[in-house]
KEKE-3310 file (N, C-alpha, C; in steps of 0.2 Angstrom, whole numbers, plus 5000, padded with zeros to 4 digits):
npx = (4946:4941:4942:4943:4955:4968:4983:4988:4989:4996:5004:5021:5034:5031:5034:5024:5008:5004:4992:4992:5005:5006:5016:5028:5043:5053:5048:5043:5041:5035:5020:5020:5018:5006:4997:4998:4990:4978:4975:4975:4963:4967:4966:4966:4958:4964:4980:4995:5006:5023:5039:5055:5055:5046:5049:5039:5026:5013:5012:5009:4999:4990:4990:4987:4972:4967:4967:4958:4950:4943:4944:4932:4925:4926:4939:4939:4950:4953:4945:4936:4939:4939:4947:4965:4973:4978:4990:4998:4997:4995:4983:4971:4973:4963:4952:4936:4936:4947:4951:4939:4946:4959:4952:4947:4934:4927:4916:4919:4931:4940:4949:4959:4966:4974:4964:4956:4962:4955:4949:4950:4960:4972:4980:4979:4991:4989:4979:4963:4949:4937:4938:4942:4927:4920:4922:4912:4901:4904:4903:4892:4886:4888:4887:4875:4876:4882:4896:4914:4926:4938:4950:4962:4975:4985:4995:4998:5002:5000:4990:4979:4977:4964:4959:4967:4960:4947:4948:4955:4944:4936:4945:4943:4930:4929:4919:4908:4918:4928:4944:4957:4971:4985:4995:5013:5026:5031:5030:5030:5027:5014:4999:5001:4987:4982:4992:4994:4982:4983:4989:5008:5016:5032:5042:5057:5073:5077:5087:5100:5096:5083:5079:5083:5072:5060:5059:5064:5052:5046:5046:5059:5074:5088:5103:5121:5127:5121:5121:5127:5116:5105:5114:5115:5100:5097:5091:5079:5065:5057:5067:5078:5073:5071:5086:5089:5084:5086:5099:5108:5117:5130:5129:5132:5146:5154:5151:5160:5172:5174:5177:5189:5200:5200:5209:5209:5201:5195:5188:5185:5181:5169:5163:5157:5149:5141:5136:5129:5118:5111:5103:5090:5075:5081:5078:5076:5084:5096:5089:5092:5106:5110:5104:5113:5127:5121:5120:5134:5140:5133:5138:5151:5151:5146:5157:5168:5162:5160:5174:5177:5174:5159:5152:5150:5155:5152:5157:5169:5184:5178:5178:5193:5195:5185:5187:5201:5196:5188:5195:5191:5181:5180:5178:5169:5158:5159:5157:5144:5139:5141:5133:5122:5120:5124:5112:5101:5105:5104:5088:5084:5087:5084:5070:5068:5071:5085:5101:5106:5120:5129:5123:5128:5141:5145:5140:5150:5163:5159:5163:5174:5180:5181:5186:5199:5203)
npy = (5023:5006:4994:4982:4982:4987:4981:4969:4971:4964:4956:4952:4960:4950:4936:4923:4924:4923:4914:4906:4899:4882:4876:4877:4879:4878:4881:4874:4870:4882:4877:4865:4870:4876:4865:4859:4865:4864:4849:4848:4854:4867:4878:4896:4911:4920:4924:4930:4930:4931:4938:4941:4950:4943:4929:4919:4920:4924:4914:4905:4909:4907:4892:4889:4894:4888:4874:4875:4877:4867:4858:4856:4851:4849:4840:4831:4828:4812:4805:4790:4781:4791:4798:4800:4816:4827:4830:4836:4854:4850:4853:4847:4853:4853:4853:4859:4870:4874:4876:4888:4897:4902:4907:4919:4917:4911:4908:4909:4915:4931:4942:4955:4969:4983:4995:5002:5018:5037:5043:5032:5027:5021:5010:5013:5019:5013:5003:5005:5012:5008:4998:4988:4987:4982:4967:4968:4966:4954:4943:4946:4940:4928:4920:4912:4899:4894:4886:4888:4903:4912:4924:4934:4947:4957:4966:4968:4978:4988:4994:5009:5022:5022:5010:5002:5000:4998:4986:4980:4982:4969:4959:4958:4956:4941:4934:4920:4903:4908:4911:4923:4930:4938:4945:4951:4960:4969:4968:4977:4987:4988:4991:4989:4981:4973:4965:4955:4949:4941:4923:4919:4916:4913:4914:4908:4914:4907:4893:4889:4878:4876:4887:4888:4878:4886:4896:4888:4882:4895:4898:4903:4904:4904:4901:4902:4902:4894:4897:4910:4918:4916:4921:4934:4938:4937:4925:4928:4924:4932:4942:4936:4934:4947:4949:4938:4944:4956:4954:4956:4950:4947:4963:4968:4960:4969:4980:4976:4975:4987:4992:4987:4993:5003:5014:5022:5031:5024:5031:5031:5018:5019:5032:5024:5012:5022:5027:5017:5013:5024:5026:5029:5020:5011:5012:5004:4993:5007:5008:4995:4996:5005:4999:4987:4993:4997:4984:4978:4988:4986:4974:4975:4983:4971:4963:4971:4970:4956:4952:4944:4939:4937:4919:4916:4918:4933:4938:4938:4940:4948:4942:4946:4958:4965:4962:4969:4982:4985:4981:4978:4985:4997:5002:4996:5002:5015:5011:5008:5021:5027:5019:5021:5035:5036:5029:5036:5045:5043:5036:5049:5056:5047:5047:5061:5062:5067:5069:5054:5050:5058:5057:5042:5044:5052:5042:5035:5042:5046:5034:5032:5041:5040:5026:5030:5033)
npz = (5024:5022:5034:5034:5024:5031:5036:5045:5064:5071:5064:5059:5050:5033:5039:5044:5051:5069:5069:5058:5062:5066:5076:5088:5093:5106:5118:5128:5141:5147:5138:5146:5160:5157:5152:5164:5173:5167:5166:5180:5184:5187:5181:5178:5176:5169:5159:5156:5146:5144:5140:5128:5114:5101:5103:5103:5108:5103:5096:5105:5112:5104:5100:5113:5113:5102:5108:5119:5114:5107:5114:5125:5136:5154:5167:5180:5191:5197:5193:5189:5176:5169:5153:5152:5152:5140:5132:5126:5115:5104:5090:5078:5062:5053:5060:5063:5072:5072:5058:5058:5065:5059:5047:5054:5059:5073:5085:5097:5099:5105:5096:5103:5096:5089:5082:5070:5063:5071:5057:5049:5042:5045:5055:5071:5084:5097:5110:5109:5121:5115:5108:5118:5123:5115:5118:5127:5120:5112:5122:5128:5117:5114:5125:5127:5119:5130:5129:5128:5129:5123:5124:5116:5119:5110:5108:5126:5131:5123:5126:5130:5143:5145:5139:5146:5159:5156:5152:5167:5172:5167:5170:5183:5185:5179:5166:5166:5163:5153:5148:5147:5137:5140:5129:5132:5129:5140:5154:5165:5163:5163:5171:5187:5194:5184:5182:5193:5192:5183:5177:5176:5161:5157:5141:5135:5125:5113:5107:5095:5086:5089:5085:5071:5066:5071:5060:5046:5048:5047:5033:5028:5025:5035:5032:5032:5047:5062:5074:5078:5070:5080:5091:5088:5086:5097:5103:5097:5085:5077:5077:5071:5057:5053:5052:5042:5032:5031:5028:5039:5048:5040:5039:5052:5055:5045:5054:5064:5057:5053:5065:5069:5068:5077:5091:5077:5065:5051:5040:5024:5024:5035:5028:5013:5022:5028:5017:5009:5016:5017:5004:4996:5000:5007:5022:5032:5032:5036:5049:5056:5056:5063:5075:5076:5079:5092:5099:5095:5106:5118:5119:5119:5134:5141:5141:5144:5158:5161:5161:5151:5133:5125:5123:5111:5097:5087:5073:5063:5073:5082:5097:5099:5096:5104:5120:5118:5117:5130:5142:5157:5171:5173:5159:5154:5160:5154:5140:5142:5143:5133:5123:5128:5124:5111:5106:5110:5101:5087:5088:5088:5077:5067:5068:5063:5052:5050:5041:5033:5030:5036:5052:5052:5053:5063:5071:5073:5075:5088:5094:5092:5099:5110:5111:5109:5122)
capx = (4946:4938:4947:4947:4961:4973:4985:4985:4995:5001:5008:5027:5031:5039:5032:5018:5002:5004:4987:4995:5009:5005:5021:5030:5049:5059:5045:5041:5041:5026:5017:5020:5015:4999:4995:4997:4985:4971:4973:4973:4958:4968:4966:4966:4955:4967:4987:5000:5012:5030:5046:5058:5050:5048:5050:5033:5021:5007:5009:5010:4991:4985:4989:4982:4963:4965:4968:4954:4940:4943:4943:4928:4926:4931:4942:4941:4956:4952:4936:4937:4937:4940:4953:4970:4973:4981:4998:5001:4993:4991:4975:4972:4972:4956:4947:4932:4937:4955:4946:4936:4950:4964:4948:4945:4928:4927:4911:4920:4936:4938:4953:4959:4970:4976:4961:4960:4963:4949:4949:4950:4963:4978:4979:4980:4997:4989:4973:4957:4944:4931:4942:4940:4920:4919:4920:4908:4895:4907:4904:4883:4881:4892:4885:4869:4880:4885:4902:4922:4926:4943:4951:4969:4977:4990:4999:4993:5009:4999:4985:4978:4976:4959:4959:4969:4957:4941:4951:4954:4936:4933:4950:4942:4924:4927:4915:4911:4920:4933:4951:4960:4978:4990:5003:5016:5034:5037:5024:5033:5024:5008:4996:5000:4982:4982:5001:4989:4977:4985:4996:5014:5019:5036:5044:5064:5074:5078:5093:5100:5092:5076:5078:5083:5069:5055:5063:5062:5043:5040:5047:5063:5082:5095:5111:5128:5129:5113:5121:5129:5109:5104:5117:5112:5095:5096:5084:5071:5064:5056:5073:5081:5069:5074:5089:5089:5078:5092:5108:5109:5124:5134:5131:5136:5153:5155:5153:5164:5177:5175:5179:5192:5205:5201:5206:5211:5197:5197:5184:5184:5176:5164:5160:5155:5145:5137:5132:5125:5110:5108:5100:5083:5073:5085:5076:5074:5091:5100:5088:5095:5112:5110:5103:5116:5130:5120:5121:5140:5143:5130:5142:5157:5150:5145:5163:5174:5161:5162:5180:5175:5169:5152:5154:5150:5158:5146:5160:5178:5188:5173:5179:5199:5191:5179:5194:5207:5192:5185:5198:5190:5174:5178:5180:5163:5153:5159:5155:5137:5136:5141:5129:5113:5120:5123:5106:5098:5103:5101:5082:5079:5090:5079:5064:5067:5075:5093:5105:5108:5127:5129:5123:5132:5149:5145:5140:5157:5167:5159:5164:5182:5181:5180:5188:5204:5202)
capy = (5016:5001:4992:4974:4982:4987:4978:4965:4975:4958:4952:4954:4958:4945:4933:4920:4927:4918:4909:4902:4894:4877:4870:4881:4877:4881:4881:4865:4873:4883:4873:4861:4871:4877:4859:4853:4868:4862:4843:4846:4858:4875:4883:4901:4914:4923:4922:4934:4928:4937:4935:4945:4948:4937:4922:4916:4921:4925:4909:4900:4911:4903:4887:4889:4895:4881:4868:4876:4880:4860:4854:4860:4845:4852:4838:4832:4825:4805:4803:4785:4778:4796:4798:4802:4823:4827:4830:4843:4857:4854:4850:4844:4860:4852:4854:4865:4876:4877:4881:4896:4902:4903:4913:4924:4918:4906:4913:4907:4917:4938:4944:4960:4971:4991:4997:5010:5027:5040:5043:5022:5027:5020:5009:5019:5020:5010:5000:5009:5007:5006:4991:4986:4988:4977:4961:4966:4962:4949:4940:4943:4937:4922:4917:4908:4893:4893:4886:4891:4907:4915:4931:4937:4954:4955:4965:4972:4984:4994:4998:5016:5021:5021:5002:4997:5000:4996:4978:4977:4979:4963:4955:4958:4952:4938:4930:4912:4898:4911:4912:4929:4928:4944:4946:4956:4960:4972:4966:4980:4994:4988:4990:4981:4976:4969:4961:4954:4945:4937:4921:4921:4910:4915:4912:4910:4913:4902:4891:4890:4870:4879:4894:4884:4874:4890:4899:4885:4882:4900:4896:4908:4902:4905:4902:4904:4901:4896:4900:4915:4922:4916:4926:4941:4940:4936:4919:4930:4921:4939:4946:4932:4935:4954:4949:4937:4946:4963:4953:4957:4945:4953:4969:4966:4959:4975:4983:4974:4975:4995:4994:4983:5001:5009:5020:5024:5030:5022:5036:5029:5013:5020:5032:5019:5009:5027:5028:5010:5014:5032:5024:5029:5013:5008:5015:4999:4991:5008:5006:4988:4996:5008:4992:4982:4996:4996:4979:4979:4991:4981:4968:4979:4982:4965:4961:4972:4970:4949:4950:4938:4940:4932:4913:4913:4925:4932:4939:4937:4945:4951:4944:4949:4966:4967:4960:4973:4988:4983:4976:4979:4986:5004:5004:4994:5009:5020:5009:5007:5026:5027:5014:5025:5042:5035:5025:5040:5051:5040:5036:5054:5057:5044:5052:5067:5063:5069:5066:5046:5048:5062:5052:5036:5046:5055:5039:5030:5047:5045:5027:5033:5045:5032:5021:5034:5038)
capz = (5022:5024:5041:5031:5019:5034:5038:5054:5066:5075:5061:5057:5039:5029:5045:5045:5056:5071:5071:5052:5064:5069:5080:5094:5096:5110:5125:5132:5150:5146:5136:5148:5162:5156:5153:5169:5175:5164:5167:5185:5188:5190:5175:5177:5170:5163:5158:5154:5142:5144:5137:5122:5108:5094:5105:5102:5115:5101:5092:5109:5113:5095:5102:5119:5110:5098:5111:5122:5111:5105:5123:5131:5141:5161:5169:5187:5194:5200:5190:5189:5169:5163:5148:5153:5148:5133:5134:5121:5114:5096:5088:5069:5056:5051:5066:5062:5076:5068:5050:5058:5070:5054:5044:5063:5062:5078:5089:5102:5100:5102:5096:5104:5095:5087:5075:5064:5069:5071:5048:5046:5035:5043:5059:5079:5086:5104:5107:5110:5126:5109:5107:5123:5125:5109:5120:5131:5115:5111:5128:5128:5111:5115:5132:5125:5119:5136:5129:5134:5127:5123:5121:5115:5117:5106:5115:5132:5130:5118:5128:5129:5149:5148:5139:5152:5164:5156:5151:5171:5176:5165:5173:5192:5185:5172:5163:5166:5156:5151:5146:5143:5135:5138:5127:5134:5128:5142:5159:5170:5159:5165:5177:5194:5196:5179:5182:5197:5191:5177:5181:5174:5158:5153:5136:5133:5118:5107:5105:5087:5083:5090:5078:5062:5065:5068:5053:5041:5049:5041:5026:5030:5025:5039:5028:5038:5054:5066:5080:5077:5068:5086:5094:5087:5087:5108:5101:5094:5078:5075:5076:5066:5051:5051:5051:5037:5026:5027:5026:5045:5051:5034:5040:5060:5051:5042:5058:5067:5054:5054:5073:5072:5066:5082:5089:5073:5062:5043:5035:5018:5026:5038:5023:5012:5024:5028:5011:5007:5021:5014:4999:4995:5001:5015:5029:5038:5034:5041:5057:5058:5056:5071:5080:5077:5082:5098:5103:5098:5112:5123:5120:5121:5141:5143:5140:5151:5165:5164:5160:5146:5128:5124:5121:5103:5093:5080:5068:5062:5076:5087:5103:5101:5096:5110:5124:5118:5119:5135:5146:5163:5172:5170:5152:5154:5163:5148:5134:5142:5142:5126:5122:5129:5123:5103:5105:5111:5096:5083:5088:5086:5071:5063:5068:5063:5046:5047:5035:5037:5032:5044:5057:5053:5054:5070:5077:5073:5079:5097:5095:5092:5106:5119:5112:5110:5127)
cpx = (4944:4944:4949:4954:4966:4976:4987:4991:4998:5003:5014:5027:5037:5037:5024:5011:5003:4999:4989:5001:5009:5010:5023:5036:5052:5054:5040:5039:5036:5022:5016:5015:5008:4996:4992:4992:4978:4969:4973:4967:4959:4971:4965:4961:4958:4976:4988:5007:5019:5035:5049:5052:5051:5049:5042:5027:5014:5007:5007:5001:4986:4983:4985:4973:4963:4961:4960:4947:4939:4942:4937:4926:4928:4933:4940:4945:4951:4946:4940:4936:4939:4947:4959:4969:4977:4988:5002:4996:4990:4987:4975:4969:4967:4949:4944:4933:4943:4954:4945:4943:4955:4956:4945:4935:4924:4922:4913:4927:4934:4946:4954:4965:4971:4969:4961:4959:4955:4944:4947:4954:4970:4975:4983:4986:4994:4982:4969:4952:4937:4934:4940:4933:4917:4917:4918:4900:4897:4905:4894:4881:4885:4890:4878:4871:4882:4895:4908:4922:4933:4945:4961:4968:4983:4992:4996:4999:5006:4991:4985:4977:4970:4955:4959:4963:4950:4943:4950:4948:4935:4938:4947:4935:4926:4921:4915:4914:4924:4938:4952:4966:4979:4996:5007:5024:5036:5031:5024:5027:5017:5004:4997:4994:4982:4986:4996:4986:4976:4990:4999:5015:5026:5040:5051:5065:5076:5085:5095:5096:5085:5074:5078:5076:5063:5057:5059:5053:5041:5042:5054:5069:5087:5099:5113:5126:5123:5115:5124:5121:5105:5108:5113:5105:5093:5090:5078:5070:5063:5062:5077:5078:5072:5081:5092:5089:5084:5099:5109:5117:5130:5135:5134:5142:5156:5157:5159:5171:5181:5179:5184:5202:5207:5207:5207:5204:5197:5189:5183:5178:5171:5160:5154:5150:5137:5131:5126:5117:5108:5102:5092:5081:5076:5084:5077:5081:5096:5097:5090:5102:5112:5107:5109:5123:5128:5121:5129:5142:5139:5136:5150:5158:5151:5153:5167:5169:5162:5169:5183:5173:5162:5153:5152:5152:5153:5149:5167:5181:5185:5176:5187:5196:5188:5183:5199:5201:5189:5187:5194:5183:5174:5178:5172:5158:5155:5155:5148:5135:5135:5135:5121:5114:5120:5115:5103:5098:5101:5093:5078:5080:5086:5072:5062:5071:5081:5096:5107:5117:5131:5131:5128:5138:5149:5144:5147:5163:5165:5162:5171:5184:5184:5183:5198:5206:5201)
cpy = (5010:4995:4983:4975:4985:4982:4976:4970:4969:4954:4955:4956:4955:4938:4929:4925:4923:4910:4905:4896:4890:4872:4876:4878:4880:4881:4878:4866:4876:4882:4866:4863:4875:4871:4858:4858:4864:4855:4844:4850:4866:4880:4891:4904:4920:4923:4927:4929:4932:4932:4942:4945:4944:4930:4916:4916:4922:4917:4905:4903:4906:4895:4886:4892:4890:4875:4868:4878:4870:4857:4857:4857:4849:4845:4838:4826:4818:4804:4795:4783:4785:4795:4802:4810:4821:4828:4833:4848:4857:4850:4849:4851:4859:4852:4859:4873:4880:4879:4888:4900:4905:4908:4919:4923:4910:4910:4915:4913:4926:4941:4953:4963:4978:4991:5002:5018:5031:5041:5037:5022:5022:5016:5013:5017:5013:5008:5004:5007:5006:5000:4987:4982:4984:4970:4960:4962:4956:4941:4940:4940:4929:4915:4912:4902:4890:4887:4889:4897:4910:4921:4932:4942:4954:4964:4969:4978:4992:4995:5005:5015:5020:5014:5000:4994:4996:4986:4975:4976:4970:4957:4953:4955:4948:4934:4923:4909:4904:4911:4917:4929:4933:4945:4951:4956:4965:4974:4972:4987:4994:4989:4986:4976:4972:4963:4955:4949:4941:4931:4921:4914:4914:4912:4914:4910:4908:4901:4891:4881:4873:4883:4891:4882:4879:4894:4896:4883:4888:4902:4902:4903:4904:4906:4902:4899:4900:4897:4906:4922:4923:4921:4932:4943:4940:4929:4923:4927:4928:4943:4944:4932:4941:4952:4945:4940:4953:4960:4956:4953:4948:4959:4970:4964:4964:4980:4984:4975:4983:4998:4993:4989:5005:5009:5026:5025:5030:5026:5033:5023:5015:5025:5029:5014:5014:5027:5024:5010:5022:5032:5027:5020:5007:5010:5008:4994:4997:5009:4998:4991:5000:5002:4987:4986:4996:4991:4979:4984:4989:4977:4970:4978:4975:4962:4961:4971:4962:4949:4946:4942:4936:4925:4912:4921:4924:4937:4938:4941:4946:4948:4947:4957:4966:4967:4968:4981:4990:4979:4976:4983:4992:5008:5000:5000:5013:5020:5009:5014:5028:5025:5021:5032:5041:5032:5032:5045:5047:5037:5042:5058:5054:5047:5058:5069:5066:5067:5060:5046:5054:5059:5049:5039:5050:5050:5035:5036:5048:5039:5028:5037:5041:5029:5023:5036:5045)
cpz = (5024:5028:5038:5027:5024:5036:5044:5059:5072:5070:5058:5051:5039:5034:5041:5050:5062:5072:5064:5056:5068:5075:5082:5094:5100:5118:5126:5137:5150:5143:5143:5155:5163:5157:5157:5173:5174:5166:5177:5189:5191:5185:5177:5172:5168:5163:5155:5151:5142:5142:5130:5118:5102:5096:5105:5106:5111:5095:5097:5113:5105:5099:5109:5117:5108:5102:5116:5119:5108:5110:5129:5137:5149:5166:5175:5191:5197:5200:5185:5181:5164:5160:5150:5148:5144:5136:5127:5119:5107:5095:5082:5067:5052:5052:5064:5066:5073:5063:5052:5060:5063:5050:5049:5059:5067:5083:5095:5106:5102:5101:5100:5102:5093:5082:5073:5068:5068:5062:5045:5041:5037:5053:5068:5082:5093:5102:5112:5115:5121:5107:5111:5123:5120:5112:5125:5123:5114:5116:5127:5122:5112:5122:5129:5122:5124:5133:5132:5129:5128:5121:5124:5115:5115:5104:5119:5133:5129:5119:5131:5139:5149:5145:5144:5157:5164:5156:5162:5175:5174:5169:5180:5192:5182:5171:5164:5161:5150:5151:5143:5143:5133:5136:5128:5133:5135:5149:5163:5168:5161:5170:5183:5194:5190:5181:5188:5196:5186:5181:5175:5169:5154:5147:5137:5128:5116:5108:5096:5085:5083:5085:5072:5063:5064:5062:5047:5041:5047:5038:5026:5029:5027:5037:5032:5043:5057:5073:5083:5073:5078:5090:5095:5087:5094:5106:5100:5088:5074:5073:5070:5060:5049:5050:5044:5031:5026:5026:5034:5047:5044:5038:5049:5058:5051:5050:5060:5064:5054:5061:5075:5071:5074:5087:5084:5069:5055:5041:5029:5020:5028:5032:5017:5014:5026:5021:5008:5010:5020:5005:5000:4996:5006:5022:5031:5038:5036:5046:5059:5058:5063:5077:5082:5079:5090:5104:5103:5103:5118:5124:5121:5133:5145:5145:5145:5159:5168:5165:5153:5141:5128:5120:5114:5102:5085:5074:5067:5068:5081:5093:5104:5101:5103:5119:5126:5119:5125:5139:5155:5164:5171:5164:5150:5155:5158:5143:5135:5139:5137:5121:5121:5124:5114:5102:5104:5105:5091:5082:5084:5081:5064:5061:5064:5055:5045:5044:5037:5036:5036:5051:5059:5055:5062:5075:5079:5075:5086:5100:5097:5096:5109:5117:5111:5118:5130)
residu = (MET:ASN:GLU:ASP:VAL:LEU:PRO:GLU:PRO:ASP:ARG:ALA:GLU:GLY:ALA:PRO:HIS:PRO:ARG:GLU:THR:LEU:HIS:LEU:MET:GLY:GLN:GLY:ALA:ALA:GLU:ALA:ALA:PHE:LEU:ASP:ALA:HIS:ALA:THR:GLY:ARG:LEU:HIS:HIS:ALA:TRP:MET:LEU:THR:GLY:PRO:ASN:GLY:VAL:GLY:LYS:ALA:THR:LEU:ALA:TRP:ARG:ILE:ALA:ARG:PHE:LEU:LEU:THR:HIS:GLN:GLU:VAL:HIS:GLU:ASP:GLY:LEU:PHE:GLY:ALA:PRO:PRO:PRO:PRO:GLU:THR:LEU:ASP:VAL:ASP:PRO:GLY:HIS:PRO:VAL:ALA:ARG:ARG:MET:LEU:ALA:LEU:SER:GLU:PRO:GLY:LEU:PHE:LEU:LEU:ARG:ARG:GLY:PRO:ASN:ASP:LYS:GLY:ASP:ARG:LEU:ALA:GLN:ASP:ILE:ARG:VAL:ALA:GLU:VAL:ARG:LYS:MET:GLY:ASN:PHE:PHE:SER:LEU:SER:ALA:ALA:ASP:GLY:GLY:ARG:ARG:VAL:VAL:ILE:VAL:ASP:ALA:ALA:ASP:GLU:LEU:ASN:PRO:GLN:ALA:ALA:ASN:ALA:LEU:LEU:LYS:MET:LEU:GLU:GLU:PRO:PRO:ALA:ARG:THR:VAL:MET:LEU:LEU:ILE:ALA:HIS:GLN:PRO:SER:SER:LEU:LEU:PRO:THR:ILE:ARG:SER:ARG:CYS:ARG:MET:LEU:ARG:LEU:VAL:PRO:LEU:GLY:PRO:GLU:ASP:MET:ALA:ARG:ALA:LEU:ASP:GLN:ALA:GLY:ILE:ASP:PRO:GLY:GLY:ASP:ALA:ALA:VAL:LEU:ALA:GLU:LEU:ALA:ALA:GLY:SER:VAL:GLY:ALA:ALA:ALA:ARG:LEU:VAL:THR:LEU:ASP:GLY:VAL:ALA:LEU:TYR:ALA:GLU:ILE:VAL:ALA:LEU:MET:GLU:SER:LEU:PRO:ARG:PHE:ASP:ARG:ALA:ARG:ALA:LEU:ARG:LEU:ALA:GLU:ALA:VAL:ALA:GLN:ARG:GLY:ALA:GLU:ALA:ARG:ARG:SER:LEU:LEU:PHE:SER:LEU:ILE:ASP:LEU:PHE:LEU:VAL:ARG:LEU:ALA:ARG:THR:GLY:ALA:THR:GLY:ALA:PRO:PRO:ALA:VAL:GLU:ALA:ALA:PRO:GLY:GLU:ALA:ALA:LEU:LEU:ALA:ARG:LEU:ALA:PRO:ASP:ALA:GLY:ARG:ALA:ARG:LEU:TRP:ALA:GLN:VAL:SER:GLU:GLU:VAL:GLY:SER:ARG:ALA:ARG:HIS:GLY:LEU:ALA:VAL:ASN:LEU:ASP:PRO:VAL:SER:LEU:VAL:LEU:ASP:THR:VAL:LEU:ARG:ILE:LYS:GLN:THR:ALA:GLY:GLY)
# end
């Protein structure tokens, strides 16, 4: 299969690609930190963009890349008559660099991401060393024009060991006028030597207002209560988009309603829920169901540990239910153990295609046993 027809590994299903998203919501502090480094001549050669999934790390990387490739001049502090430094990363979408980046034809940009597998018929599971070595050709070919070069790594978590070591060598001896932007969802999993050579930019979860604006920019109608959506998505736009697409807010409300009868077991209601996600074509909603059950258990454990339910009630009656089932730290530890146990079983069951109805019912029964003491 031609590589050009493979799906883009760094594009979330149902959402625009980060290079198509011009504005970033809720990450003003990270943007300001980068602009300050740029304006004061402290522009590091490598930056690691960290934070939860779906909060805009890739969007910020593309914004920084557009900015750098359209601001080639080097600022010198104290230079009399020098123009004031830019106050924003915004770039006119009509700028030639912006148009070329949108088309993936900008010669000053290299995008390191997963490529095709050995057969070329689908994407590889990780970023391989051959993809990193292509950067060497990029540096040699782009050096002639003397301009700035930018590398986006999306995502560094996906580098296999050989690729990680190859990237490390480039971080240790960076080419002149090159800035590398590494997107990392779990930086602790990366080589310490890679982390040590990068300046960190941490992005934060989005609040309800920023979440609503980000979804609107992506062409997604959040509907309902933006605060509930932001709570269930933990401030992640990517997670919120998935919840909207799969009607996840209503699904979580059904989970809470099912749990309200605990320690009694409403088998008929549990069976209806299980059968709804067991149908052909419901794989995504089935996966979401188990993610939301895990979220419910996490919220239970947190309630017991803190002595109070979360500030935002994510479904009708949730706060009272959490307080009843997790009244103290002892129950919190118990619910945390159950969360780990049922989560592991669900991941295994989904991976090996266990009967989904049985998997859902077994999960609910395990929760019932814990609720009954």
